C-alpha positions in Angstrom: -0.2 0.1 0.1 1.3 3.5 -1.1 2.3 5.3 2.2 0.9 8.7 1.2 -2.5 7.1 -0.1 -5.9 7.7 1.5 -8.1 4.5 1.4 -11.3 3.7 2.9 -11.6 1.5 5.8 -13.8 -0.1 8.2 -13.3 -0.3 11.8 -15.2 -2.8 14.2 -15.3 -2.6 18.0 -17.7 -4.6 20.5 -16.9 -3.2 23.9 -16.9 -5.3 27.2 -20.4 -3.4 28.0 -21.6 -5.6 25.5 -24.4 -3.0 24.4 -23.7 -3.3 20.5 -21.3 -3.9 17.9 -20.1 -0.7 16.5 -19.0 -0.4 12.8 -17.5 2.7 11.1 -16.4 3.8 7.6 -13.5 6.1 7.3 -11.1 7.5 4.7 -7.5 8.1 5.9 -3.9 7.8 5.0 -3.3 6.4 8.3 -1.3 9.5 9.4 -2.9 13.0 9.5 -5.7 12.5 7.0 -9.1 11.4 8.4 -12.6 11.6 7.2 -15.9 9.9 8.9 -18.1 8.4 6.0 -20.5 6.4 8.3 -21.5 4.6 11.1 -23.8 1.8 12.5 -24.5 0.2 15.9 -26.1 -3.1 16.2 -27.3 -4.2 19.1 -26.4 -7.7 20.7 -29.4 -9.9 21.4 -30.1 -10.9 25.1 -29.2 -14.6 24.1 -25.7 -13.2 22.6 -24.9 -11.2 25.5 -25.5 -14.0 28.0 -23.4 -16.1 25.4 -20.7 -13.8 25.6 -20.8 -13.2 29.5 -20.7 -16.8 30.1 -17.6 -17.1 27.7 -15.9 -14.3 29.5 -16.5 -16.1 33.1 -15.1 -19.3 31.4 -11.9 -17.3 30.1 -11.4 -15.7 33.4 -10.8 -19.2 35.2 -8.2 -20.4 32.5 -4.4 -20.1 32.9 -4.4 -19.2 29.3 -6.2 -18.9 26.1 -7.2 -22.5 24.7 -9.7 -25.0 23.3 -13.1 -24.6 25.0 -16.5 -25.5 23.2 -18.4 -22.6 24.9 -15.9 -19.9 23.8 -15.6 -21.8 20.1 -19.4 -21.2 20.0 -19.0 -17.7 21.2 -16.3 -17.2 18.9 -18.6 -18.1 15.8 -21.6 -15.9 17.1 -19.1 -12.9 17.0 -17.7 -13.6 14.0 -21.0 -14.0 12.0 -22.4 -10.8 13.8 -19.5 -8.7 13.0 -20.2 -9.9 9.1 -23.5 -8.9 9.4 -22.4 -5.4 11.3 -20.0 -4.9 7.7 -23.1 -5.7 5.4 -25.4 -3.4 7.2 -22.6 -0.7 6.9 -21.7 -0.9 3.3 -25.7 -1.3 2.7 -26.3 2.0 4.3 -23.3 3.9 2.8 -23.0 2.1 -0.6 -19.4 2.2 -0.3 -17.8 -0.7 -2.4 -13.9 0.1 -2.4 -13.1 -0.8 1.2 -9.4 -1.6 1.5 -9.3 -3.0 4.7 -11.3 -3.8 8.0 -10.0 -3.4 11.5 -11.3 -6.4 13.5 -11.0 -5.7 17.2 -13.0 -8.4 18.4 -14.4 -9.1 21.6 -12.4 -9.2 24.7 -13.2 -11.8 27.2 -10.1 -11.8 29.0 -7.2 -9.5 29.4 -4.3 -10.5 31.3 -1.3 -8.8 30.4 0.6 -9.7 33.5 0.3 -13.2 32.5 1.7 -12.5 29.0 -1.8 -12.8 27.4 -4.9 -11.0 26.0 -8.1 -12.6 24.5 -10.4 -11.3 21.9 -12.8 -13.7 20.3 -12.9 -13.3 16.2 -11.6 -15.3 13.4 -9.8 -12.7 11.2 -9.6 -15.1 8.0 -13.5 -16.1 8.3 -14.5 -12.4 8.6 -12.1 -11.9 5.1 -13.8 -14.5 3.5 -17.3 -13.8 4.6 -16.9 -10.0 3.5 -14.3 -10.3 0.7 -12.5 -7.6 2.4 -8.8 -7.7 3.8 -8.9 -8.0 7.3 -6.4 -7.0 10.2 -7.3 -8.7 13.4 -5.4 -9.5 16.7 -4.2 -5.9 17.3 -3.3 -6.4 20.9 -1.0 -9.6 21.1 2.2 -8.4 19.6 2.3 -5.6 22.1 1.8 -8.1 25.0 4.2 -10.3 23.7 6.7 -7.8 23.7 6.4 -6.9 27.1 3.4 -4.2 26.5 0.1 -3.7 28.1 -2.0 -4.1 24.9 -3.9 -1.4 25.9 -5.1 1.2 25.5 -4.5 1.4 21.4 -6.8 4.3 20.7 -4.1 7.2 21.7 -2.6 6.9 18.0 -5.9 7.9 16.6 -6.7 10.4 19.2 -3.5 12.2 18.3 -4.7 12.2 14.8 -8.0 13.9 16.0 -6.4 16.6 18.1 -3.5 17.5 15.8 -3.5 21.5 15.4 -5.0 22.1 19.0 -3.1 23.9 21.4 -2.0 21.4 24.2 -1.8 19.9 26.7 -5.2 17.9 25.7 -6.4 14.7 27.5 -8.9 12.4 25.6 -11.2 10.4 28.2 -13.0 7.1 26.7 -15.6 6.0 29.1 -16.4 2.4 27.8 -16.8 -0.6 30.1 -13.4 0.6 31.4 -12.1 4.1 31.4 -8.8 5.3 29.6 -7.3 8.6 28.9 -4.7 9.9 26.6 -2.4 12.9 27.1 -1.0 14.7 23.9 1.1 17.6 24.4 3.6 18.3 21.2 5.4 14.9 21.0 4.2 13.9 24.0 2.0 10.9 24.1 0.9 9.2 27.3 -2.2 7.0 27.8 -3.7 4.4 30.6 -6.6 2.9 32.0 -7.7 5.1 34.9 -10.3 2.8 36.4 -13.8 1.4 35.9 -15.9 3.4 33.9 -19.5 2.1 32.9 -18.8 -1.5 33.7 -19.4 -1.3 37.8 -22.5 1.1 37.4 -24.0 -1.3 34.7 -23.4 -4.1 37.1 -25.2 -2.6 39.9 -28.4 -1.6 38.0 -28.2 -5.0 36.2 -28.1 -6.5 39.8 -30.6 -4.5 41.5 -32.8 -3.3 38.7 -32.4 -6.0 35.9 -31.4 -2.7 33.6 -28.7 -2.7 31.2 -27.1 1.0 32.4 -28.3 3.8 34.5 -30.4 5.7 31.9 -29.4 9.6 32.2 -27.7 8.8 35.5 -31.3 9.0 37.3 -30.5 6.3 39.9 -27.3 7.5 40.8 -28.7 11.3 41.1 -31.2 10.4 43.6 -28.7 8.9 46.0 -26.0 9.7 48.3 -22.4 8.7 48.2 -21.1 6.5 50.6 -17.9 8.2 51.3 -16.5 5.2 53.4 -17.0 2.6 50.9 -15.7 5.1 48.2 -12.7 5.5 50.1 -12.2 1.8 50.8 -12.5 1.3 47.1 -9.9 3.8 46.1 -7.4 2.0 48.7 -6.1 -0.2 45.8 -2.5 -0.4 44.7 -3.7 0.1 40.7 -4.3 3.8 41.3 -0.7 4.7 42.7 1.1 2.6 39.9 2.9 4.8 37.4 1.5 4.8 33.7 1.4 2.7 31.3 -1.0 0.4 33.0 -4.0 -1.2 31.9 -7.1 -3.2 33.6 -9.5 -6.0 32.8 -13.3 -4.9 33.2 -13.4 -7.7 36.0 -10.5 -6.4 37.9 -13.0 -4.3 40.1 -16.3 -5.6 41.1 -19.5 -4.1 43.0 -19.0 -5.9 46.1 -17.9 -3.3 48.3 -21.4 -1.5 47.7 -23.5 -4.3 48.5 -25.8 -3.7 51.3 -26.4 0.0 50.4 -29.4 1.2 49.0 -30.0 0.9 45.2 -29.7 4.9 44.6 -26.6 5.1 47.3 -24.7 2.2 45.6 -25.3 3.9 42.2 -24.3 7.0 43.3 -21.1 5.8 45.2 -20.0 3.7 42.3 -20.3 6.8 40.0 -18.2 8.5 42.2 -15.6 6.0 42.3 -15.4 6.3 38.4 -15.3 10.0 38.7 -12.6 9.7 41.3 -10.4 7.6 39.7 -10.4 9.7 36.6 -9.1 12.6 38.9 -6.4 10.1 40.1 -5.3 9.3 37.1 -5.0 12.9 35.7 -2.6 13.7 38.6 -0.4 11.2 37.2 -0.1 13.0 34.1 3.3 15.3 33.6 0.8 18.8 33.3 -2.5 19.4 34.0 -4.4 19.3 30.6 -6.0 22.5 29.4 -9.1 20.5 27.5 -10.8 17.0 28.7 -12.6 15.6 25.5 -14.9 12.6 26.6 -16.0 9.8 24.2 -17.7 6.6 24.7 -21.2 5.9 26.1 -20.6 7.6 29.7 -20.6 10.8 28.0 -24.3 10.3 28.0 -24.5 10.2 31.9 -24.7 13.7 33.1 -24.7 12.4 36.7 -21.2 11.0 35.9 -19.9 13.8 33.8 -21.1 16.3 36.5 -18.9 14.2 39.2 -16.1 14.1 36.8 -16.1 17.9 36.6 -16.4 18.4 40.2 -13.5 16.0 41.1 -11.4 16.9 38.4 -11.9 20.5 38.4 -12.0 20.5 34.6 -15.2 20.7 32.4 -15.5 17.7 30.2 -16.3 18.2 26.9 -18.4 15.6 24.8 -16.4 14.6 21.7 -19.4 15.5 19.8 -18.9 19.3 20.5 -15.7 19.3 18.5 -17.5 17.5 15.3 -16.3 14.1 16.5 -19.0 11.1 16.7 -18.3 10.2 20.1 -19.9 6.9 19.8 -18.0 6.1 16.7 -14.5 7.0 17.9 -13.5 3.6 18.8 -14.5 1.6 15.7 -13.0 4.5 14.1 -9.6 4.1 15.5 -9.6 0.5 14.7 -10.2 1.1 10.9 -7.4 3.7 11.4 -4.9 1.3 12.8 -5.7 -1.1 10.1 -4.6 1.2 7.6 -1.7 2.0 9.7 -0.7 -1.8 10.0 -1.0 -2.6 6.4 1.6 0.3 5.9 3.9 -1.0 8.7 3.2 2.1 10.9 3.4 1.5 14.5 0.2 1.5 16.6 1.5 1.3 20.3 4.2 3.1 21.8 6.5 3.1 24.9 4.4 5.9 26.8 0.8 4.2 26.1 1.3 0.5 26.6 4.8 0.3 27.8 6.2 -1.3 24.6 9.5 -1.4 24.4 9.4 0.7 21.2 6.7 2.0 19.1 5.5 -1.3 17.5 3.1 -1.9 14.5 0.7 -4.6 15.4 -2.2 -6.9 14.1 -2.3 -9.9 11.9 -3.3 -9.4 8.1 -6.0 -11.9 6.6 -6.4 -11.8 2.8 -9.7 -12.0 1.3 -8.2 -13.8 -1.4 -5.5 -15.9 -0.2 
């Protein structure tokens, strides 16, 4: 691929919140040129969510990735659903000259401390199903080299904020929260803590809901400061970056026994405070805090972040970005970089020993 050429690329992302498969179409050179062309979100069915949660529970009991009938069934479903998402995106955009798909897959366990990370998704099968070249398994090379394998979006964040006066921080609030710090040539990133993951688990347990819509339950509650303080007493928050988390590294257990609304308020405050703790690890205080991911739709969480960081969180959409599409777009961008041999992870973002490209290329016509 010509290093200066712009091509159309699709990015696919399904996060640990298990709400939907995000599929985005962009045109990019994998460097400074990016143009968004389309986006769809295909919700997982309740049956699919149950299957993927069961696969995650199974994976977390295993010493390393290996053969397992339940996980193999989940992987087949992941592949079929992502192929359907590509077909829907192509139908809605009318695009017919896509060069590559960046296929993140579904994370069921992230264990860089043990030398592995596990994303379900067969890149070869997706290339065969779509007729488009696929770059998959984007994290493993970084982990094998001693990196955290996450977060990977910083290289895309850097492209998006090019030209803005720094330092700028981009906060992604998915199942786990991660922050990217950009100041000239300085690029630092790490997971700050849980984002929506614990809040979703709490309302799922207490109300049978998928998420705290509009942050309404948390807004009706009172933060239990004793529980919050105990949750913050964890060595992860004092660790220097780069560092990363699995969604299941923290649980709602400390909040059990609280009233529904108080538990939601306390867990929401925990997310906000861990963002504040994370920002203190940066070289200088950012002048802007741009927020992407589903958590930006939670006004209670956004207000708590503002209160606890002293910064005004700006939804990514106010900059003309699609805050829901950002992760999927990022994996499209990384796929183009991978084809061009450009790095997608860096010492300051994942702890890799040097800037590294990544991903495994699966050709549609082998």
